[in-house]
N, CA and C of each residue as an Amber inpcrd file, in Angstrom:
protein
   408
  86.8230000 102.9370000  85.8800000  88.0490000 102.3970000  86.4330000
  89.0320000 103.5470000  86.6430000  89.5340000 103.6410000  87.8650000
  90.5080000 104.6840000  88.1830000  91.9190000 104.1530000  87.9840000
  92.8030000 105.0490000  87.5390000  94.2240000 104.7380000  87.4520000
  94.8840000 105.3470000  88.6820000  95.5500000 104.5170000  89.4600000
  96.1320000 104.9570000  90.7200000  97.6340000 104.7090000  90.7610000
  98.3310000 105.5700000  91.4610000  99.6950000 105.2800000  91.8840000
  99.6310000 105.2460000  93.3920000  99.8740000 104.0690000  93.9560000
  99.6730000 103.8510000  95.3860000 101.0300000 103.7520000  96.0720000
 101.2050000 104.5850000  97.0670000 102.4380000 104.5750000  97.8500000
 102.4990000 103.3050000  98.6940000 103.7040000 102.8850000  98.9940000
 103.8880000 101.6710000  99.8000000 103.1990000 101.7640000 101.1550000
 103.0690000 102.9610000 101.7240000 102.4220000 103.1210000 103.0290000
 101.0060000 102.5650000 103.0230000 100.3180000 102.7230000 101.9130000
  98.9370000 102.2500000 101.8020000  98.9050000 100.7330000 101.6180000
  99.7550000 100.2200000 100.7580000  99.7520000  98.7810000 100.4890000
 100.1770000  97.9990000 101.7270000 101.2000000  98.4790000 102.4130000
 101.6430000  97.8130000 103.6450000 100.5100000  97.8300000 104.6760000
  99.8400000  98.9650000 104.8210000  98.7210000  99.0560000 105.7710000
  97.5920000  98.1090000 105.3960000  97.3990000  97.8660000 104.1090000
  96.3360000  96.9460000 103.6920000  96.6790000  95.4930000 104.0270000
  97.9670000  95.2000000 104.0940000  98.4150000  93.8260000 104.3270000
  98.5500000  93.4520000 105.7990000  98.7420000  94.4580000 106.6410000
  98.9780000  94.1820000 108.0650000  97.8400000  94.7370000 108.9100000
  97.1000000  93.8540000 109.5480000  95.9520000  94.2630000 110.3650000
  96.3370000  95.1630000 111.5250000  97.5880000  95.1390000 111.9380000
  98.0340000  95.9490000 113.0690000  98.2530000  97.4170000 112.6920000
  98.2330000  97.7260000 111.3920000  98.4490000  99.1100000 110.9450000
  97.2190000  99.9660000 111.2600000  97.4810000 101.2070000 111.6340000
  96.4070000 102.1140000 112.0680000  95.2940000 102.2860000 111.0430000
  95.6380000 102.4670000 109.7810000  94.6310000 102.7400000 108.7550000
  94.3590000 101.5020000 107.8970000  94.4270000 100.3410000 108.5310000
  94.2740000  99.0750000 107.8190000  92.9750000  99.0010000 107.0210000
  91.8540000  99.3060000 107.6340000  90.5510000  99.1720000 106.9500000
  90.4700000 100.0640000 105.7190000  90.8900000 101.3020000 105.8680000
  90.8800000 102.2480000 104.7420000  91.7990000 101.7440000 103.6170000
  92.9900000 101.3030000 104.0030000  93.9600000 100.8100000 103.0230000
  93.4420000  99.5670000 102.3190000  92.7980000  98.7040000 103.0670000
  92.2570000  97.4670000 102.5000000  91.2170000  97.7710000 101.4250000
  90.3740000  98.7380000 101.6570000  89.3660000  99.1320000 100.6610000
  90.0330000  99.6000000  99.3700000  91.0510000 100.4210000  99.5020000
  91.7720000 100.9440000  98.3320000  92.4200000  99.8010000  97.5660000
  93.1300000  98.9410000  98.2760000  93.8690000  97.8510000  97.6510000
  92.9260000  96.8080000  97.0590000  91.8080000  96.5270000  97.7240000
  90.8450000  95.5590000  97.2050000  90.2340000  96.0190000  95.8860000
  90.0880000  97.3300000  95.7050000  89.5790000  97.8520000  94.4320000
  90.5310000  97.4950000  93.2880000  91.8160000  97.4540000  93.5740000
  92.8010000  97.0380000  92.5690000  92.7390000  95.5200000  92.3800000
  92.7230000  94.7850000  93.4790000  92.7230000  93.3190000  93.4030000
  91.5010000  92.7640000  92.6780000  90.3690000  93.4430000  92.8030000
  89.1310000  92.9650000  92.1730000  88.9390000  93.5010000  90.7560000
  89.8620000  94.3410000  90.2940000  89.7710000  94.8550000  88.9330000
  88.9780000  96.1250000  88.7760000  88.4950000  96.6730000  89.8660000
  87.7520000  97.9360000  89.7920000  88.6850000  99.0840000  89.4000000
  89.9170000  99.0670000  89.9180000  90.9240000 100.0780000  89.6220000
  92.2070000  99.3940000  89.1630000  93.0950000 100.1920000  88.5620000
  94.4160000  99.6930000  88.1830000  95.4650000 100.5250000  88.9080000
  96.6230000  99.9130000  89.1390000  97.7110000 100.6140000  89.8090000
  98.9440000 100.6130000  88.9190000  99.5600000 101.7860000  88.8050000
 100.8190000 101.9370000  88.0890000 101.8290000 102.4190000  89.1210000
 102.8510000 101.5860000  89.3690000 103.7790000 101.8350000  90.4670000
 105.2200000 101.7440000  89.9900000 106.1010000 102.5550000  90.5530000
 107.5140000 102.3410000  90.2600000 107.9750000 101.0720000  90.9800000
 108.9840000 100.4110000  90.4470000 109.5060000  99.2110000  91.1000000
 110.0070000  99.4970000  92.5080000 110.3270000 100.7570000  92.8030000
 110.7810000 101.0990000  94.1580000 109.7210000 100.7710000  95.2040000
 108.4490000 100.8160000  94.8290000 107.3670000 100.4820000  95.7590000
 107.4370000  98.9980000  96.1280000 107.7770000  98.1540000  95.1710000
 107.9430000  96.7280000  95.4540000 109.0290000  96.5250000  96.5100000
 110.1380000  97.2330000  96.3580000 111.2480000  97.1310000  97.3070000
 110.8150000  97.6080000  98.6880000 110.1360000  98.7610000  98.7290000
 109.7010000  99.3230000 100.0160000 108.7290000  98.3970000 100.7320000
 107.8000000  97.7850000  99.9920000 106.8220000  96.8860000 100.6010000
 107.5140000  95.6450000 101.1660000 108.3680000  95.0190000 100.3700000
 109.0690000  93.8170000 100.8350000 109.8890000  94.1270000 102.0900000
 110.5770000  95.2680000 102.0680000 111.3990000  95.6540000 103.2220000
 110.5310000  95.9250000 104.4490000 109.4140000  96.6140000 104.2580000
 108.5350000  96.9440000 105.3850000 107.9000000  95.6930000 105.9890000
 107.4850000  94.7790000 105.1410000 106.8890000  93.5300000 105.6430000
 107.9250000  92.7540000 106.4500000 109.1310000  92.6680000 105.9430000
 110.2020000  91.9520000 106.6580000 110.4890000  92.6020000 108.0040000
 110.6260000  93.9450000 108.0080000 110.9420000  94.6600000 109.2520000
 109.8150000  94.5630000 110.2700000 108.5830000  94.7230000 109.8150000
 107.4600000  94.7940000 110.7540000 107.0070000  93.4410000 111.2610000
 107.2230000  92.3980000 110.4780000 106.7740000  91.0720000 110.9150000
 107.9330000  90.1840000 111.3480000 109.1370000  90.5200000 110.9190000
 110.2920000  89.6800000 111.2100000 110.3550000  88.4360000 110.3370000
 109.4450000  88.3090000 109.3830000 109.3530000  87.0860000 108.5790000
 109.8930000  87.2880000 107.1600000 111.0000000  86.6020000 106.8890000
 111.5250000  86.6070000 105.5180000 110.5430000  85.8980000 104.5880000
 109.9910000  84.7970000 105.0670000 109.0590000  84.0030000 104.2540000
 107.8600000  84.8480000 103.8050000 107.2750000  85.5930000 104.7310000
 106.1340000  86.4410000 104.3870000 106.5450000  87.5360000 103.4060000
 107.7000000  88.1260000 103.6120000 108.1820000  89.1730000 102.7000000
 108.3530000  88.6270000 101.2860000 108.9260000  87.4170000 101.1650000
 109.0780000  86.7910000  99.8460000 107.7190000  86.4970000  99.2150000
 106.7900000  86.0150000 100.0350000 105.4510000  85.6910000  99.5410000
 104.7370000  86.9480000  99.0360000 104.8050000  88.0210000  99.7980000
 104.1740000  89.2790000  99.3910000 104.7920000  89.7760000  98.0880000
 106.1100000  89.7620000  98.0080000 106.8110000  90.1910000  96.7900000
 106.3380000  89.3860000  95.5900000 106.3010000  88.0790000  95.7320000
 105.8830000  87.1930000  94.6490000 104.4400000  87.4740000  94.2160000
 103.5530000  87.6250000  95.1910000 102.1400000  87.8740000  94.8910000
 101.9310000  89.2340000  94.2100000 102.6580000  90.2460000  94.6540000
 102.5320000  91.5740000  94.0300000 102.8670000  91.5250000  92.5420000
 103.8830000  90.7490000  92.2120000 104.3160000  90.6580000  90.8160000
 103.3180000  89.9070000  89.9320000 102.3910000  89.1780000  90.5360000
 101.4060000  88.3940000  89.7820000 100.0830000  89.1340000  89.5500000
  99.8710000  90.2400000  90.2270000  98.5690000  90.9040000  90.1630000
  98.3760000  91.5580000  88.7950000  97.3110000  91.1540000  88.1240000
  97.0140000  91.6200000  86.7720000  96.8440000  93.1310000  86.6670000
  96.2030000  93.7290000  87.6350000  95.8900000  95.1550000  87.5740000
  96.9790000  96.0430000  88.1540000  98.1590000  95.4820000  88.3620000
  99.2880000  96.2660000  88.8550000 100.3940000  96.2270000  87.8050000
 100.8060000  97.4070000  87.3600000 101.9270000  97.5160000  86.4250000
 103.0680000  98.2070000  87.1360000 104.2260000  97.5690000  87.1050000
 105.4210000  98.1830000  87.6730000 106.2120000  98.8420000  86.5480000
 106.7030000 100.0440000  86.8430000 107.4080000 100.8560000  85.8590000
 108.9050000 100.8140000  86.1440000 109.6740000 100.5850000  85.0950000
 111.1260000 100.5640000  85.1910000 111.6470000 102.0040000  85.2300000
 112.6380000 102.2270000  86.0500000 113.2590000 103.5440000  86.1550000
 114.2990000 103.6780000  85.0430000 113.9760000 104.5050000  84.0430000
 114.9470000 104.7680000  82.9910000 115.5850000 106.1380000  83.2340000
 116.4660000 106.5450000  82.3550000 117.1830000 107.8040000  82.5630000
 116.2350000 108.9980000  82.6180000 115.2670000 109.0520000  81.7190000
 114.3220000 110.1780000  81.6780000 113.5450000 110.2700000  82.9970000
 113.0180000 109.1510000  83.4530000 112.2440000 109.1310000  84.7000000
 113.1280000 109.4990000  85.8910000 114.3560000 108.9910000  85.8970000
 115.2840000 109.3000000  86.9960000 115.5890000 110.7950000  87.0360000
 115.8150000 111.3840000  85.8780000 116.0980000 112.8240000  85.8250000
 114.8880000 113.6410000  86.2880000 113.6820000 113.2210000  85.8790000
 112.4640000 113.9160000  86.3080000 112.2550000 113.7820000  87.8140000
 112.4840000 112.5910000  88.3530000 112.3350000 112.3770000  89.7970000
 113.3790000 113.1870000  90.5660000 114.5940000 113.2370000  90.0540000
 115.6420000 114.0320000  90.7000000 115.2600000 115.5100000  90.6970000
 114.7020000 115.9800000  89.6040000 114.2390000 117.3700000  89.5080000
 113.1480000 117.6440000  90.5460000 112.2070000 116.7100000  90.6800000
 111.1520000 116.8500000  91.6880000 111.7390000 116.9190000  93.0870000
 112.7020000 116.0480000  93.3660000 113.3380000 116.0230000  94.6870000
 114.0640000 117.3350000  94.9660000 114.7340000 117.8530000  93.9610000
 115.4630000 119.1130000  94.1300000 114.4960000 120.2720000  94.3570000
 113.4460000 120.3460000  93.5360000 112.4940000 121.4700000  93.6280000
 111.6560000 121.4470000  94.8970000 111.3380000 120.2580000  95.4010000
 110.3720000 120.1720000  96.5020000 110.9500000 119.7200000  97.8290000
 112.1520000 119.1430000  97.8010000 112.7230000 118.5910000  99.0260000
 112.1840000 117.2160000  99.3610000 111.5370000 116.5540000  98.3920000
 111.0260000 115.1950000  98.5990000 112.1520000 114.2060000  98.8700000
 111.8300000 113.1360000  99.6030000 112.7540000 112.0180000  99.7470000
 112.8430000 111.3240000  98.3810000 113.9460000 110.6320000  98.1490000
 114.1730000 110.0000000  96.8530000 113.0740000 109.0490000  96.4170000
 112.7060000 108.1230000  97.2910000 111.6730000 107.1430000  96.9320000
 110.3260000 107.8180000  96.6950000 110.0230000 108.8510000  97.4800000
 108.7680000 109.5830000  97.2900000 108.7640000 110.3080000  95.9470000
 109.9010000 110.8430000  95.5600000 110.0090000 111.5210000  94.2650000
 109.7540000 110.5430000  93.1180000 110.2250000 109.2980000  93.2620000
 109.9840000 108.2840000  92.2330000 108.4870000 107.9830000  92.1020000
 107.8060000 107.8820000  93.2360000 106.3650000 107.5910000  93.2240000
 105.6070000 108.7530000  92.5730000 105.9410000 109.9610000  92.9430000
 105.2630000 111.1310000  92.3730000 105.5700000 111.2860000  90.8910000
 106.7920000 110.9870000  90.5000000 107.1550000 111.0680000  89.0830000
 106.2690000 110.1330000  88.2660000 106.0300000 108.9240000  88.7620000
 105.1700000 107.9710000  88.0590000 103.7350000 108.4950000  88.0000000
 103.2370000 109.0380000  89.1110000 101.8670000 109.5790000  89.1230000
 101.7100000 110.6950000  88.0820000 102.7060000 111.5540000  87.9880000
 102.6450000 112.6540000  87.0230000 102.7820000 112.1370000  85.5900000
 103.7440000 111.2450000  85.3630000 103.9850000 110.7400000  84.0040000
 102.7760000 109.9910000  83.4500000 102.1270000 109.1970000  84.2860000
 101.0240000 108.3700000  83.8130000  99.6520000 108.9690000  84.1150000
  99.6480000 110.2020000  84.6360000  98.4170000 110.9280000  84.9410000
  97.4660000 110.0790000  85.7800000  97.9960000 109.5960000  86.9020000
  97.2060000 108.7720000  87.8150000  96.8940000 109.5590000  89.0860000
  95.9750000 109.0340000  89.8500000  95.6690000 109.6170000  91.1610000
  96.6720000 109.0600000  92.1700000  97.3360000 109.9510000  92.8900000
  98.2880000 109.5210000  93.9140000  97.5390000 109.1760000  95.1910000
  97.8000000 107.9770000  95.7190000  97.1990000 107.5470000  96.9660000
  98.3300000 107.2740000  97.9510000  98.3670000 108.0260000  99.0340000
  99.3960000 107.8490000 100.0460000  98.8430000 108.2250000 101.4150000
  99.4230000 107.6590000 102.4480000  99.0950000 108.0460000 103.8220000
 100.1480000 108.9980000 104.3800000 101.0860000 109.3930000 103.5480000
 102.1680000 110.2830000 103.9420000 101.7460000 111.7300000 103.6700000
 101.3800000 112.4540000 104.7280000 100.8710000 113.8220000 104.5750000
 101.8880000 114.7660000 103.9330000 103.1440000 114.6030000 104.2920000
 104.1920000 115.4460000 103.7120000 104.3080000 115.2090000 102.2020000
 104.2150000 113.9660000 101.8130000 104.2770000 113.6150000 100.3920000
 103.0950000 114.2230000  99.6390000 101.9130000 114.1470000 100.2240000
 100.7150000 114.7240000  99.6140000 100.8800000 116.2250000  99.4310000
 101.3600000 116.8910000 100.4670000 101.5410000 118.3410000 100.4030000
 102.5100000 118.7300000  99.2850000 103.6100000 118.0330000  99.1970000
 104.6170000 118.3570000  98.1740000 104.1220000 117.9970000  96.7710000
 103.3520000 116.9350000  96.6760000 102.7600000 116.5430000  95.3900000
 101.8350000 117.6480000  94.8750000 101.0690000 118.2160000  95.7750000
 100.1230000 119.2540000  95.3630000 100.8360000 120.5040000  94.8300000
 102.0880000 120.7010000  95.2090000 102.8180000 121.8720000  94.6950000
 103.3200000 121.6500000  93.2700000 103.4220000 120.4030000  92.8340000
 103.9090000 120.1210000  91.4850000 102.8410000 119.5670000  90.5580000
 101.7240000 119.2000000  91.1040000 100.6360000 118.6320000  90.3130000
 100.0930000 119.7070000  89.3790000  99.9750000 119.4110000  88.0760000
  99.5170000 120.4120000  87.1130000  98.1460000 121.0190000  87.4480000
  97.2090000 120.1840000  87.8300000  95.8780000 120.6720000  88.1890000
  95.2670000 119.6870000  89.1610000  94.6320000 120.1900000  90.1960000
  93.9950000 119.2740000  91.1510000  92.8350000 118.5660000  90.4790000
  92.8060000 117.2510000  90.6520000  91.7140000 116.4700000  90.0760000
  90.5040000 116.5420000  91.0060000  89.3130000 116.4280000  90.4230000
  88.1090000 116.4370000  91.2800000  88.0500000 115.2560000  92.2160000
């Protein structure tokens, strides 16, 4: 079982068939849904997903449904942003030039020693500069 921190870009792509990397994202997300893998995510990912679903589909109802379902998934743990995590994420943002939400996702991946999964190439590049050691 792999421990993953999955960026909202991947989860949104798994939920919307119109997204370019839908099939790839669906495989990643299904591994979590079926219990093969677990996901540890900052609560900011929940916000980003709900907002993206609302913007891309125009449906408040669907956004609420997705939000509700995400909170019920057994293999997904959402992490609360406390002072220590916020300071670490701010440090990452300062050192690397990451966007705020991306810094929160990377901070969780580093803190919980998970594999970062994202479709954001810039985020991946910056993560690799702070990652202690590349995983196989």
